[in-house]
N, C-alpha and C positions, 0 to 999 in steps of 0.2 A: 384859760385861754379863750381868746375871742375869736367867735366865727367870722366867716367871710361875709356874710350878711350884715353883721354888725359892723365890721371894718368899712366895708362900702357905705353903709348909712351914714357912719361918721365922716367919710370922706365927702359925701354928698353935701353934707351940713357945710364945708368950705367952697364946696364947687356944685351948687345945685343945677346948673343947667350943662355939666358934663354928660354928654352922651355916651361915652365911653363908659362911665361909671354906671349910669342906668342900665346900659346894655347888660353889663356885667351882674348887676344885681338880678336882672331878670334870668340869666342863666343860672345863677345859685337857685332862685327860687324853683327853676324846674327840677334841678338837682335834688331838691327836698320834697318835690310833689306840690308844691304851693302855686299851682298854676294860676290861681286868679291874681296873686300877687305878682306873678310873671308878667301877665298881660297888663297889669297897670304899670311896672317898670317900663315895659318895650314901648306902650302907648306914650310914655313919658319922652321915650327919646324921640318919637316921630312928631311929637308936639314941639320939641326944641329943633328938630333938624328934620324934614322929610325926605331929603337926600341920604339919611343914614341906612343905605339899601340892605345892609346885612340883617337890619332889624326886622324888616318884614318879613323873611322866611321864618324866622324864630317865632314871632308873633302869630303868623299865620297857623304855623306848627303847633301853637299852644292852642288857639282856637279850635283847632281840630281835634286835639286832645280832650277838650272840655263840651266836644261835640257841638260847637258853633259853626257849622260847616259852611254855612252862608257867609259869615264873617272871614272864615279861613279863605275861600275863594276869593272874595272881594279884596282882602289884604294881599293875596298873592297875585290878583291882577294889577294891583297898584304898585306892588313892588316891582313886576314887570315892566310898568310903564316908566317908573324912576330909572331902572337899570337901563331902558333903552335911551333915556334922556341923557345919562351920564356915560353911554356908551360902555358900561360895564358889562362884558360879556360874559365872565364867569359867573356873576350874580343872576345875570339873565337867564342863563342855561339852568342854573340850580333852581330858579324859582319856576322856569316853565315845567321843569321834570317833576317838581314837588306838585304843582298845579294839576299835571296831567294825570299823577298818580291818585290824587283825590277824585278824578272823573271816572 
């Protein structure tokens, strides 16, 4: 049986700029404890679309799990700016709460 990561990677061969697939891949890496691979996947999302606001939360959280606290804070702050620009109140609240928890 093919696992989810292999499936997502196969799908990315056909759609290498699909932010949803990259984001999903990052989440699968987190489930496996593959945090560096998760960071790489989330960074791929934001390189393709800086407005993919949900990824900021997961990237920052993963940075925190790898004890890259300054990068985590910076990523939360970037996400907050994007959420404000997009008027995404839900994402804005989540990102602000997560940042407050870090401090």
